[in-house]
N, C-alpha and C positions, 0 to 999 in steps of 0.2 A: 834266273834263280828267284825262288819265291821269297817275298818279303816276310820276315819273321817279326811278329808283334812283340814289343817289349813286355816284360812281366808287369803285372798289375802294381806291385810295390814300387817299381821304378816310375811308372806312370804317375802314381800319387805323389812321389817325391818331386817330380819335375813340374807337376801342374801348379800353375799360379792361382792366386785367389780369384782371377777373372775367368779361369777356365779356358785360356787361349793356348795352352800347351807350351808356353814359354816360362823360363825361370823368372820369377818376379824380382825386380830390382827394388831395393829399399826405398821408401818414399823420400827419405832425406837425400839420397843420392840423385833421384830423379829431379827433385826440386833444385838441388844445387846445380845440376847440369843445366836446367832451364835458366837459372839466374846467370850462369856463365854465357849461355847462348844470347841472352838479352844484352849483356855487357858487350859481347863481340859485335852484335848488330848495331848497337848505339855507336860504338867506336867507328865501325865501317861507314855508317851513314854520315857521321860527322866528318869523316875524312873526305867522302864524296862531295859533301856540300860545303866543305871548307870551314866547318864549324870546329868548336873547341873540344867537343866530346864530353862536355860537363853535364851529363845527364841525358835522359831519354829525349828523343825528338820524334815528331810526327810528320816531318816533311820529307827529308831525304832527297831534296832536289840537287841534282848534280851540277856543279858550277862548271865542270869541264865539258859535259855533253849537252847541257841545257835542259835535261830531262832526268827524271828519276829512273834508275835502272829497274825495269819491270821484272818481277819474279815469275817463275813458272812453277807449276805444281808437280811436274814430273822430274825424275832424277837423272835426266840425260846430260852427260858431260858435266857433272856437278863440279868437279874440281879442275876442269881442263881450261887452260888459258892459251891464248895465241902466242906461240914462242917468238913469232916474227914481230909482234907489236912492241914498239918501243915504250919504255915507261913514260908516264905523263910528266909534264913539266912540274917541277917542285917535288918530285918523288912520289911514292905511293904505288900501289899495285896498278897494273894496266886495267883498262875498263872491263875487258872480258874476264880478267882474273877477279876483279871485284864482284862482277855479276855471278861468277861461279861460286865465290866464297859466300855471297849473300844467299844464293840458292841453297848451298850446303847447310848454312845456319838455319834457314827456314825449314829445311827437311828435318833437321835434328830437333827443332822445336816441335814440329808436327809429331815426330815419333814419341817424344817425351810427354807431350800433352795427351796423346792417345793412351799412354799408360795411366795418366791421372784420370782421364775420362772413363776408361774401362773399369778401374777400381771403384770410382764413384757411382757409375751406372749399375755395377753389380750390387753395391750396397743399397742403392735405391730399389732395385728389384727385390732384394731380400726383405727390405722393410715393408714393401707393398704386400709381400706374401706372408708377412708376420714371422719370418725366419730370424734367427740370431745373426747379428752382424759382427764380424771380427774388427779389430782395431786398425786395420790397414787404411780404410777410407778416412777415418778420423786423423790418422797420422799424415796422410796426404794433405788433408785440409790444413792441419796445423803448420806443416812445413811450407805449404803453398803461400799461406798468409805471412808467415814469419819472413819469407824471402821477398816480400813486397811484390809478388808476381802479378797480382791484379793490376796494380798501377803500371808496372813495367811492360806488361803485355799490351795493355790498352794504349800506352804511350807510343809503342812501336807497331801498332796494329797495321797501319798503312804500309809498312815495310815488310810485311809477311805475305806470303802467297795466299791466294783466295781460299784454297782448301784449308790452310792453316788457320785463317781467320774464322772459318766455320767451326773448327775444332775448339778454338778459344771461346767462341760464343756458346757452344754446347756445354763446355766445362763450367762456365759462369752460371748457366741456367741450372745445372744439376747441383751446384754448390748451394745456391739459394734454396732450391727445393729440398735439399738434404739437411739443411741447417738444424731444424728441430729434431729430425730423426737421429742425428748423430750427437745431439746435445751440444751443438756448436753455435747456437743462436747468438749467445753473448759474444763469442769470438768474432763472428761476422759483423755484428753491430759495432763492436769496439773498433774494429779495423776501419769501417766506414766513417766513424766519427773522428778518429785520430788521423785519418788520411783524406782530408777534404779534396785533395787533388784528384782522387779517383772519380768522383762525380763530375768534376770540371772537365776531365779528359773525355769521359763518356759523352757529355753534351757537345764538346768541341769536335767530336767525331763526325757530327753533322756538317762540318765545314768542308769535308772531303766526301765526294759521292761514293768513293770506293770503300769507305768505312762507315758511311751513314747507316746502312741497314744493319750491320753487325752491332754498332753501338746502340742503335735503337732497340734491338732485341735484348741486349744486356740491361738497358734501362727498364724495359718492361718486365724483365725477370726480377729486377730489384723491386718493382712496383707491387709484386705479389707478397713481399715481406713487409709487414707493418713497420718494424723498427727501421728498416732501410728507407722507407718512404719518409719517416720522421727525420732521419739523418739528412736525406736529400733536401727536405724543406727547411732545414736549419741553415741552408745556404741560399738566401733570396737572390743574390746576384747570379748564381748558377741557374736557378729556376727561371729568372727573367731572361737569361741567355737562351734557354730552351724556347721561350716564347718567341724570340726573334726568328728562330729557325722555322716556325710554323708559316712564315710568309716568305720562305726561301724561293728563289727563282726556279728551282727545280721542283717539279710536281712530286717526284718520288721522295725527295728530302722533306718537303713541307708536309706531305701526307704522313710520312713516318713519324715526324716530330709531333704532329697532332695526335697520332696513336699513343705515343709515349705520354704526352700531356694528359690525354684522356685517362689512361691507366693510373698515372700518378695522382690524379685528382679524385677518381671515382672508385678505386679499388678499396682503399681504407678511408672512407668518407669523413669519419670523425677527426682523423688526423689532418686531412687537407682542409676541413672546415675551419679548424682552429688557425691554420696558417692563413687562410683567406681573410678571416676576421682581423688578424693582426697586421696583414699587409694589404689591406683593402684598396687604399688609394693608389699605391704603386702598381699593384697587379692589374687593376682595371684601367689605369691610364694606358698601359701597354696593350691590354686585351681589347679594349674598345677601339684602338687603332686598327685592329684586325677587322672589326665590324665595318669600318669605314674605308677599307681598301678598295681598289678598283678590280682586284682579282676575285672572280666569281667563286672559285673553289675555296679559297681561304675564307671568304666572307660566309659562305654556306656552312663550312665546317665549324667556324667560330660561333655562329648562331646556334647550330645544333648542340654543341657542347654547352654553351651558356644556358640554353633552355633546360638541358638535363640537370645542370647544377641548381638553377633557381627553383625548379619544380620538385626537387628532392627535399624531404622534410629535414634531413640531416643538415642542410645548408639554410635552415630557416632564418637565422640571424644574418647571414650573408645576403639572402634575398631581401630582407627588410631594409638593409643598408642600401642595396642596389636600387630598389624602387623608390627610395627616398631622395634620389638625386635627379633634379630636373634636367641636367645636361644629358643624363643617360636616357631619359624619356624622349628627348628631342632626337637622339640618334635613332631610336626605334620608330619614331614617327616618320623619319626620313626613309628608313628601310621599308616601311609599308608602301612607299611610293616607288619602289624599285621596278625596273623594267622586267625583272625576272619574277615570274609567279612563284617559283620555289622560294626565293629570298623573301617575298611578301609573306608567304605562308609561315616560314620559320620565324620571321620577325613578329608575326601576330602572336605566336606562343609566348613571347616575352612581353609584348605590349599589353596583353590581356591581364598580366599580373599587376601592372601599374593601375589599370582601371578597376580591378577587383579589390584592391587594397582598401579596407574600410576606414583606415586612418591615414589618409593621404596628407603629406606635408602641404602647407598652403600654396607654395609655388608650383608644385606638381598639379594640385587640384585646379589652380588658376589656368595653367596651360591647357589642360584638358577641357575646362569649361569654356575658354575662349574659342577653342577649335572643335567643339563637340559636333556641331552640325556638319562641318566638312569631313570630320572623321567618320561620322555615321554614313554619309553618302559614299565615302570610300569603302567602308567595310561592307556595305550592301552589295558592292560589285566584286568583293574579294572572294576567291574560291569558286568562281563560276564553273571551273573544271573539276570540282570536287562534289558533285551532286550526291554521290553515294557515301560520302564521309559524314555520317550522322553526328559523330562526336564533335567534329569541327563546326557543323551547322549549329549545334547546341551552344558551343562556346561563343561563336560569333553572335548568336541571338542574345546571349546573356550580356556580352560586352556592349552591344548596341543599346540594350535596355538600360544598362547602368549609365552609359553616356547621356542618353536622353533624359534620365532622371537627375543628372548631376547638377548641383547648384554651385554658385560661386562660394568661395571660402568666406567665412564670417567677416574677415577684415575688409572685404571688398563689397559687401552687400549694401552698405550705407551710400557708397559712391560708385555707381556702376560705370562711370566714365573714367577709364584709367588715365593717369598722367603719362607724359612721354616716357618718363623714367620707368614706370611700372609696365608700360606696354613693351618697352625694350627688354625688360627683365623676363616677362613671361613668353614673349615671342608670338609669332603668328604662323598659321598653317594654311596656305592658300591653294585653291583649286582653280584651274583655268576655266573650266566650264563643266556642266553636267556630263558624266560619262567619260571625261578625259582624265588622264593621269594628273595628279596634283603637281603643281609647280612651286618653286620657291623652297626655301629652307627655313625652318623655325629658327629665329634669332635668339641668342642668349640675352 
């Protein structure tokens, strides 16, 4: 029998706002169902781990099996448990029954999140085309935030299937992108400020490799929103925690954390410049530790980001504060002697700012003055493999010229012989011999 198409009126009646041919569920119902899903998941994971169930968890480690029950993204045997399996000691559902229930919850979350995603994506497309947007997407956003779903989803992200984590990440991205288009900027900002746990959970997502990438993507989505960056930077302890993940033992985690740090600092520069000025000592105490690590990748990424910051005019005050610290100068003098040519090159881009400063603090000027001959000899051999880099050659020539012309600070001109105390204060920079890498460390 041939298929008869429904009449146009019925098609219009059935069509949802997303054009997917399904009857649209009210935003309040979808978000209520999502909240119930998250409550069920938290209770289930708490039961598995022997926890109390008093709030969301990000672990889900099974005390009975020694491992977290892994989720799958397909719907095979979702509710089927082994009838022969005896119940575990202490009560509760059998392990296979728990896995099936957790899988079923995850699938329900995925279906409901897709409804949210479809509505928001449809609104985003309409805004880009300049079309009128109905109130459905705004209602989804309102109910989504009212149900505290951003925190609840991130808190249980590791207990959701991989495909569900992808949908969650996508929804967060479109929410941030749509905020201004839906007139919901204030709503999003207010939630971020009155729910500081949200950013804490996103950063702590780096502690688990299975959630690191997704949490990093959500952090970088937030970095595109000026007020969300401001809200994030209002929590210095959370920001400092992000810094620690840039030196994580996993290359993927550390690289992703650096990407998030880069975007949070350089997307809205005036906001982050104010933060760095107000938290200068604590931030650079942690950041300079990255410059002195033995890990090449961490050291290189930290140097590259630092030079981007200090050479940007928005960070002028931060730069002046940085190059006024003699301890920071010594760090970059040491990096100039690295065995890696790449590290030497990146360190030079920061070192040159110390030398070019026309108003050097006396201690900085004295360190450079005492070591200028050795520094010049080192710089003359620097960049031998960069013959075609004319900008580097010009910068190096300028730095060498300024070092050669450098005089002792006024307070030391009368007595050119330093006392033991002053020598220890300015430090020394020693070279083993001509053409060899310099040895020794400038002393504080």
